[in-house]
Structures are given as C-alpha cells and as structure tokens.
C-alpha positions as CSV (number, residue, x, y, z in Angstrom):
1,M,81.7,218.2,199.2
2,T,85.5,218.2,198.5
3,F,87.5,218.9,195.4
4,N,90.7,217.2,194.3
5,A,93.1,220.0,193.5
6,G,95.2,217.6,191.4
7,A,92.3,216.5,189.2
8,M,92.1,217.6,185.5
9,P,89.1,219.6,184.5
10,P,86.7,218.0,182.2
11,T,87.4,218.5,178.4
12,L,84.7,219.7,176.1
13,T,84.7,217.5,173.0
14,M,82.9,218.7,169.7
15,K,82.3,216.4,166.9
16,P,82.7,217.9,163.3
17,D,79.2,217.1,162.4
18,S,77.7,218.4,165.7
19,T,75.6,221.6,165.9
20,L,77.9,223.0,168.5
21,F,80.9,222.6,166.2
22,R,79.1,224.3,163.4
23,L,78.2,227.3,165.6
24,F,81.8,227.5,166.8
25,V,83.1,227.7,163.2
26,L,80.5,230.3,162.3
27,A,81.5,232.4,165.3
28,L,85.1,232.3,164.3
29,T,84.3,233.3,160.7
30,L,82.1,236.2,161.7
31,G,84.8,237.4,164.1
32,A,87.5,237.3,161.4
33,T,85.2,239.2,158.9
34,T,84.5,241.9,161.5
35,V,88.2,242.4,162.1
36,M,89.0,242.7,158.4
37,A,86.2,245.1,157.8
38,A,87.3,247.4,160.6
39,A,90.9,247.4,159.2
40,N,89.6,248.5,155.8
41,D,87.0,250.9,157.0
42,P,87.8,254.3,155.3
43,W,85.9,256.1,158.0
44,D,87.6,254.4,160.9
45,K,88.1,257.4,163.3
46,S,91.0,255.6,165.1
47,R,93.2,256.1,162.1
48,R,94.9,259.3,161.2
49,F,93.5,261.7,158.5
50,N,96.7,261.6,156.5
51,D,96.4,257.8,156.1
52,Y,93.7,258.5,153.5
53,Y,94.5,261.9,152.1
54,E,97.7,263.4,150.9
55,E,98.4,267.0,151.8
56,E,98.6,269.3,148.8
57,P,102.2,270.4,148.3
58,E,102.9,274.0,149.3
59,W,102.8,276.4,146.3
60,E,106.2,277.4,144.9
61,E,106.8,280.2,142.4
62,A,109.0,279.5,139.4
63,A,112.6,279.8,140.4
64,E,113.6,281.9,137.3
65,V,111.4,284.4,135.6
66,T,112.8,286.1,132.5
67,P,111.2,289.3,131.0
68,P,109.9,288.8,127.5
69,T,110.8,290.8,124.4
70,F,110.3,294.5,124.9
71,P,106.7,295.4,123.7
72,A,106.0,296.7,120.3
73,D,103.1,299.1,119.8
74,A,101.5,296.8,117.2
75,D,101.1,294.1,119.8
76,L,99.4,296.2,122.5
77,V,95.8,295.5,123.3
78,P,93.8,298.1,125.4
79,I,91.8,296.9,128.4
80,Y,88.8,298.6,129.9
81,V,89.3,299.6,133.5
82,S,86.5,302.1,134.4
83,A,84.6,305.0,133.0
84,V,86.4,307.5,135.2
85,Q,90.0,306.4,134.3
86,T,92.0,309.0,132.4
87,N,95.0,306.7,131.9
88,Q,95.1,304.2,129.1
89,Y,96.1,300.6,130.0
90,L,97.4,298.1,127.4
91,I,98.7,294.6,127.5
92,D,101.3,293.2,125.2
93,A,99.5,290.1,123.8
94,K,102.8,288.5,122.7
95,S,104.1,288.7,126.3
96,L,101.3,286.7,127.8
97,S,102.3,283.4,129.3
98,M,100.9,280.8,131.7
99,G,103.5,279.2,134.0
100,A,103.6,275.8,135.5
101,D,103.2,277.6,138.9
102,Q,99.8,278.8,137.7
103,V,101.0,282.4,137.4
104,V,99.9,284.4,134.4
105,R,102.7,286.8,133.3
106,Y,102.3,289.8,131.0
107,T,103.7,293.2,130.1
108,L,101.6,296.2,131.1
109,V,101.9,299.6,129.4
110,V,100.3,302.6,131.1
111,R,99.9,305.8,129.1
112,T,99.0,308.7,131.4
113,A,96.9,311.7,130.4
114,G,100.1,313.9,130.8
115,G,102.0,311.8,128.1
116,A,104.1,309.6,130.4
117,V,104.5,306.0,129.6
118,N,105.1,303.3,132.3
119,I,106.1,299.8,131.3
120,S,106.2,296.8,133.7
121,F,106.5,293.1,133.5
122,E,104.1,291.5,136.0
123,G,102.6,288.3,137.3
124,M,99.1,287.6,138.6
125,R,98.2,284.6,140.8
126,C,94.5,283.9,140.7
127,E,94.3,281.4,143.6
128,S,95.6,284.0,146.1
129,R,94.3,287.1,144.2
130,E,97.7,288.7,144.2
131,W,100.0,290.5,141.7
132,K,103.7,291.2,141.5
133,T,106.1,293.3,139.4
134,Y,109.2,291.5,138.1
135,A,110.8,294.2,136.0
136,V,110.4,297.8,134.8
137,G,110.8,298.7,131.2
138,H,112.8,301.6,129.8
139,K,112.1,302.8,126.3
140,A,115.0,303.3,123.9
141,A,116.5,306.8,123.6
142,E,116.5,306.5,119.8
143,A,113.9,305.3,117.4
144,G,114.6,301.8,116.0
145,Q,116.3,300.6,119.1
146,S,114.8,298.1,121.6
147,G,114.0,299.1,125.1
148,T,115.5,297.5,128.2
149,W,114.4,295.9,131.4
150,S,115.6,296.4,135.0
151,K,114.7,294.5,138.0
152,A,111.8,296.0,140.0
153,R,112.8,297.6,143.3
154,R,109.7,296.3,144.9
155,S,109.2,292.7,143.7
156,E,106.8,291.1,146.1
157,W,103.3,289.7,146.0
158,R,100.6,292.3,146.7
159,P,96.8,291.9,147.1
160,V,94.6,292.9,144.2
161,E,92.6,295.8,145.4
162,N,89.4,297.0,143.8
163,K,89.8,300.7,144.6
164,P,88.3,303.7,142.7
165,T,91.6,304.8,141.2
166,N,94.3,302.7,139.6
167,R,92.0,299.6,139.7
168,H,93.6,298.1,136.6
169,H,94.8,295.0,138.5
170,A,91.3,294.4,139.7
171,A,90.0,294.7,136.2
172,L,92.7,292.3,134.8
173,S,91.9,289.8,137.6
174,K,88.1,289.9,137.4
175,D,87.4,290.4,133.7
176,Y,90.4,288.9,131.9
177,F,92.9,286.6,133.6
178,C,91.0,285.1,136.6
179,P,87.4,284.4,135.3
180,N,85.2,283.7,138.4
181,G,88.4,283.3,140.5
182,S,89.8,280.5,138.4
183,S,93.2,280.4,136.6
184,L,93.5,280.4,132.9
185,R,94.0,277.1,131.2
186,N,96.7,278.5,128.9
187,A,98.1,281.7,127.4
188,D,95.8,281.5,124.3
189,E,92.8,281.8,126.6
190,G,94.1,285.0,128.0
191,V,94.9,286.5,124.6
192,D,91.4,285.6,123.5
193,A,90.0,287.4,126.5
194,L,92.0,290.5,125.6
195,R,90.9,290.4,122.0
196,K,87.3,290.1,123.0
197,G,87.4,292.8,125.6
198,G,86.8,290.4,128.5
199,H,86.7,286.7,129.3
200,P,83.5,285.1,128.0
201,D,83.0,283.1,131.2
202,V,82.5,286.2,133.3
203,P,78.9,287.4,133.5
204,G,78.5,290.5,131.5
205,N,81.5,289.7,129.2
206,R,79.8,287.1,127.0
207,K,80.8,288.1,123.5
C-alpha cells in the first residue's frame, strides 16, 4: 500500500442539524463555562491571597497629642485598684477622650499615703494592652492658679502588668477602659464606667 505525500487529508464535514454538530457546540459551551468559573473561583489556590483580601493598615498613633485642662478636684473620680492598696487613684472625668487611633486618654491623679500627689496625662491602647505617659502635671504654687504640664521624660508604650503593687493600669484596663479586651466606643462610655465603679460589660461589674 502506498501513500501520496501530496494528497490532501480528508475533510470532516458537519451539518448544522447533525448530532455530531450539536455535540461539538455543547463541548465548546461547557469548556467556556469551565474556564469562566475557574477565573471567578474565590478559592482558586493559584491566585495570590492578597487578590481577595486587603491587608489591614499598620496602626499609627495620633501625630499630635495635647494635654487637657489641668484637673480640678471636683472632676476627680476614684477608681478601685485592690484591697491592699494604700494609695488613692483618681481619674479626671473631664479629661477622658477617645482618639481616632483608638487610644483612650485621661489624666491620672495618685495621692500617696504620705501626702504626695502625682499627676500624669496618659493613654491606653486596648488592642495591644499597653499604656503610655504623655505629660507630667505640676500643681500651682499658689491657690487659685492653674497647674502646668511638662513632657514626660519616658514617653513610650509599656505593657499593662497585673502585679501585686501599683496595679492601677491593670485595673483601668480590665475594669474600666478595655472591657473584655475591647476598646471603648466613645469617651462617654468611659465616663459612665468611672461613675458606676466599673464597666457594666465586665463580669462582676454589672451595676
């Protein structure tokens, strides 16, 4: 048997109304549908993770933080720290603020058993469970005059530690400003927690 190298191969002809033609069209349709589905598959492992999810922007602290008005005794609200604490801890309710950076800022007044008074303007970040001192307060030398603020020498974020002594930051975080680890919705929520002696969302503080 011999083959003619110059001969043209036979051509397959399909009539539009033939069964073979209909099967051919169906195969093309199914193939196109499969390709489109794969392109739109949200779980397609061949695509990068970031094609579907945007990364959360890195947290940034407010660029400028200004100390509030110097605290007045009438605006101070005591907080409970522990049964063994001899110092008295108070928060200036009027100073409380909630920043766009999700940092609650407040003025803390500590009265020691020996009669000393320490005043500081601080911030607390619930997400990372940290606190920071922005400024230190100095009472006026004469009655009737307002105190002044000076920038804190150590102004850096520090972890909230639940230690036996000086655990006021742990108390502020757990019972007042970071209920169940969450940030306050606004400053009024924090003031309400101070007035009630604890945030109502924290078990044991429901008042």
